[in-house]
C-alpha positions in Angstrom: 0.0 0.0 0.0 1.4 3.4 -1.0 1.8 6.0 1.7 1.7 8.8 -0.8 -1.4 11.0 -0.4 -1.7 13.5 -3.3 -4.0 15.7 -1.2 -1.2 16.2 1.4 1.5 16.8 -1.2 3.2 20.1 -0.2 4.0 21.0 -3.8 0.4 20.5 -4.9 -0.9 22.4 -1.9 1.5 25.3 -2.6 0.4 25.3 -6.3 -3.3 25.4 -5.4 -2.7 28.4 -3.0 -0.7 30.2 -5.7 -3.4 29.7 -8.4 -6.1 30.8 -5.9 -4.2 33.9 -4.9 -3.5 34.9 -8.5 -7.1 34.3 -9.6 -9.0 35.7 -6.7 -6.7 38.4 -5.2 -3.8 39.5 -7.3 -5.4 39.8 -10.7 -8.6 41.6 -9.6 -6.4 43.9 -7.3 -4.1 44.7 -10.2 -7.1 45.4 -12.5 -8.6 47.6 -9.8 -5.3 49.6 -9.5 -5.1 50.1 -13.3 -8.7 51.1 -13.6 -8.7 53.5 -10.5 -5.4 55.0 -11.6 -6.7 55.7 -15.1 -3.6 54.1 -16.6 -3.2 54.7 -20.3 -2.1 51.4 -21.8 -0.1 53.2 -24.5 2.4 54.1 -21.8 3.2 50.4 -21.0 6.9 49.6 -21.6 6.8 47.7 -24.8 3.7 49.4 -26.2 4.4 53.1 -25.9 7.1 55.8 -25.3 7.5 58.1 -22.4 4.6 60.3 -21.5 5.5 63.8 -20.4 2.6 65.9 -19.2 2.2 69.7 -19.1 0.2 70.9 -16.1 -1.0 74.4 -16.8 -1.9 76.5 -13.7 -4.6 79.2 -13.7 -2.0 81.8 -12.9 -0.2 81.1 -16.2 2.7 78.9 -14.8 3.4 75.6 -16.5 5.1 72.5 -15.0 6.3 69.5 -16.9 6.9 65.9 -15.8 5.5 62.5 -15.1 1.9 62.8 -13.9 0.4 60.4 -11.3 -3.4 60.9 -11.2 -5.4 58.4 -9.3 -8.6 60.4 -9.8 -9.6 59.8 -6.2 -8.1 62.7 -4.3 -8.0 66.5 -4.5 -4.4 66.5 -5.6 -2.2 65.4 -8.5 1.4 64.3 -8.2 4.0 65.4 -10.7 7.5 63.8 -10.7 10.7 64.6 -12.5 9.5 68.2 -12.6 10.6 71.1 -14.8 9.1 74.6 -15.2 9.6 77.8 -17.0 11.4 81.0 -15.8 11.1 84.4 -17.5 14.0 84.9 -19.9 12.6 87.6 -22.1 15.5 89.7 -23.5 17.9 87.0 -22.5 20.9 85.6 -24.5 19.1 82.5 -25.9 16.5 84.5 -27.8 13.7 82.4 -26.1 11.3 84.3 -23.9 11.5 81.5 -21.3 14.1 79.3 -19.8 13.8 75.8 -18.5 14.4 75.0 -14.8 14.9 71.6 -13.2 12.9 71.5 -9.9 15.0 70.5 -7.0 17.6 73.2 -7.1 15.5 75.6 -5.0 16.6 76.6 -1.5 14.3 74.2 0.2 15.5 71.3 -2.1 12.0 69.8 -2.8 11.9 66.0 -3.1 9.5 63.2 -3.8 7.5 64.9 -6.5 5.2 67.9 -6.5 1.6 67.7 -5.2 -0.8 70.0 -6.9 -4.3 71.0 -5.8 -6.7 70.3 -8.6 -8.5 73.6 -8.1 -5.3 75.4 -9.3 -5.1 73.5 -12.6 -6.4 75.1 -15.8 -5.5 72.2 -18.1 -3.4 69.1 -18.5 -1.8 68.3 -21.9 0.6 65.8 -23.3 4.0 67.1 -24.3 5.2 65.9 -27.7 8.5 64.1 -27.4 9.9 66.0 -30.4 9.0 69.4 -28.9 11.6 71.9 -27.6 10.6 71.2 -24.0 11.0 67.5 -24.4 14.3 67.8 -26.2 15.7 70.1 -23.5 14.6 67.8 -20.8 16.1 64.8 -22.5 19.4 66.6 -22.9 19.3 67.6 -19.3 19.0 63.9 -18.3 22.0 63.0 -20.5 24.1 65.8 -18.9 23.1 64.5 -15.5 24.0 60.9 -16.6 20.5 59.6 -16.0 19.8 56.2 -17.3 16.9 55.5 -19.7 13.9 53.9 -18.2 13.6 50.1 -18.5 10.7 48.2 -17.1 8.3 51.0 -16.2 4.8 52.2 -16.9 6.4 55.4 -18.0 10.0 55.0 -19.0 12.2 58.1 -19.2 13.9 59.1 -22.5 17.5 60.3 -22.6 18.8 62.4 -25.5 21.0 60.9 -28.1 24.1 62.3 -29.7 22.4 64.5 -32.3 20.2 66.3 -29.8 23.1 66.8 -27.5 25.2 68.2 -30.3 22.4 70.6 -31.4 22.2 71.9 -27.8 25.9 72.3 -27.5 26.1 74.3 -30.8 23.2 76.5 -29.8 24.9 77.3 -26.5 28.1 78.2 -28.3 26.3 80.5 -30.6 24.4 82.2 -27.8 27.8 82.8 -26.1 29.2 84.3 -29.4 26.2 86.5 -30.0 26.4 88.0 -26.5 30.2 88.5 -27.0 29.6 90.3 -30.2 27.0 92.5 -28.6 29.4 93.4 -25.8 32.2 94.3 -28.2 29.8 96.4 -30.4 28.7 98.3 -27.3 32.4 99.2 -26.6 32.9 100.3 -30.2 29.8 102.6 -30.0 31.1 104.2 -26.9 34.5 104.8 -28.6 32.6 106.7 -31.4 31.6 109.4 -28.8 33.5 112.4 -27.7 35.3 111.0 -24.6 37.0 112.7 -21.7 40.1 110.5 -22.2 42.7 110.5 -25.0 42.5 108.2 -28.0 45.4 106.2 -26.7 43.8 105.8 -23.3 40.5 104.8 -24.8 42.2 102.2 -27.0 44.1 100.7 -24.0 40.8 100.5 -22.0 39.0 98.9 -24.9 41.7 96.4 -25.7 41.8 95.3 -22.1 38.0 94.9 -22.0 38.0 92.9 -25.2 40.7 90.6 -23.9 38.7 90.1 -20.7 35.6 89.3 -22.7 37.6 86.7 -24.7 38.8 85.1 -21.4 35.2 84.8 -20.2 34.2 83.3 -23.6 36.9 80.6 -23.3 35.9 79.9 -19.7 32.3 79.4 -20.8 33.4 77.0 -23.5 35.5 75.1 -20.9 32.4 74.9 -18.7 30.4 73.4 -21.5 33.2 70.8 -22.1 33.2 69.9 -18.4 29.4 69.6 -18.4 29.6 67.3 -21.4 31.9 65.0 -19.4 35.1 65.8 -21.3 38.5 65.2 -19.7 40.7 68.2 -18.9 42.8 67.5 -22.0 39.8 67.0 -24.2 38.1 70.2 -22.8 41.2 72.2 -23.5 41.3 70.9 -27.1 37.6 71.6 -27.5 38.1 75.2 -26.4 41.1 75.8 -28.6 39.2 74.4 -31.6 35.9 76.2 -31.0 36.9 79.6 -29.7 38.3 80.9 -33.0 35.2 79.8 -34.8 33.1 82.2 -32.6 35.3 85.2 -33.3 33.8 86.4 -36.6 30.2 85.2 -37.3 27.3 86.9 -35.7 24.9 83.9 -35.8 22.1 86.5 -35.8 19.7 84.8 -38.1 19.6 81.4 -36.4 16.4 80.1 -34.8 16.3 80.4 -31.0 16.7 77.1 -29.0 15.4 76.3 -25.6 18.5 75.0 -23.7 18.8 72.4 -21.1 19.0 74.0 -17.7 22.7 73.4 -17.1 23.7 74.8 -20.5 21.3 77.7 -20.0 23.0 78.5 -16.7 26.4 78.6 -18.4 25.2 81.0 -21.1 23.4 83.2 -18.5 26.5 83.4 -16.3 28.9 84.4 -19.1 26.5 87.1 -20.2 26.5 88.5 -16.7 30.3 88.6 -16.8 30.3 90.3 -20.2 28.0 92.9 -18.7 30.3 93.5 -15.8 33.3 93.9 -18.0 31.4 96.3 -20.4 30.1 98.4 -17.6 33.5 98.8 -16.0 35.1 99.8 -19.3 32.3 102.2 -20.1 32.8 103.9 -16.8 36.5 104.3 -17.4 35.9 105.6 -20.9 33.2 108.2 -20.1 33.9 109.3 -16.6 35.5 112.8 -16.5 38.9 113.0 -15.0 38.9 114.8 -11.7 40.2 118.3 -12.0 43.0 119.4 -9.7 41.9 121.6 -6.9 43.2 125.2 -7.2 46.1 126.1 -5.0 46.0 129.0 -2.5 46.5 132.4 -4.2 49.6 134.3 -3.4 49.2 137.3 -1.1 50.8 140.6 -2.0 
């Protein structure tokens, strides 16, 4: 007589429990989560690409990122967040600049929770748009890895997008340098309280300082791109002369990734400081010597 009882077989018992849990608990629970979370099946890993959402506030501000919306609470959650800053009149030629949330003084973490009553609209961001391209380049500069198994995998920029942003930043630096030099030339066309030789010396010193800042900005770009010190030096030596002549005035404006935008913005501030200091030296009247005491008879 066999002592084996299939009803007491531990493997069979475990299998029955597993099948029961999958059929009566796990699958309905998973379906419930998917339905309640309003999951768009086009965002599943092997079905769709990344979904970036734009959350437009009633006050006009816009935030971009991965949206979590369960539909069951008074708030939305936005993760991997970027937003616009005002850059009207700035060096990039774009009225806004892109900021990566998390760099603020309070170092926000774990997403951004938004009250629904503040939201005007929610829209999907095209992955070929300027916003998406800048975000993807920012991820590449931050050495972020592309999403793998995820309901909403992240996209990291490729070589062509990175190159386009690098060239746009270089040309922004060159345009601002040309503007600073042109301003010095216009001042030299005025009737100045200094001699021509003094004005030339002041201007030459200012232009040399402007060139130094331009080269430093290019070095910062090289470092941000992950170049070694030797490669960054070679990049600066090869690129700097190319920015000396052309104005790049008719090129379309490009929304830069935040780190590249910060480099361009900083060098323009330094250009302004050099130009202001030189303008003061060129236009400030020389102090007149105080008259000496008159001789008494």
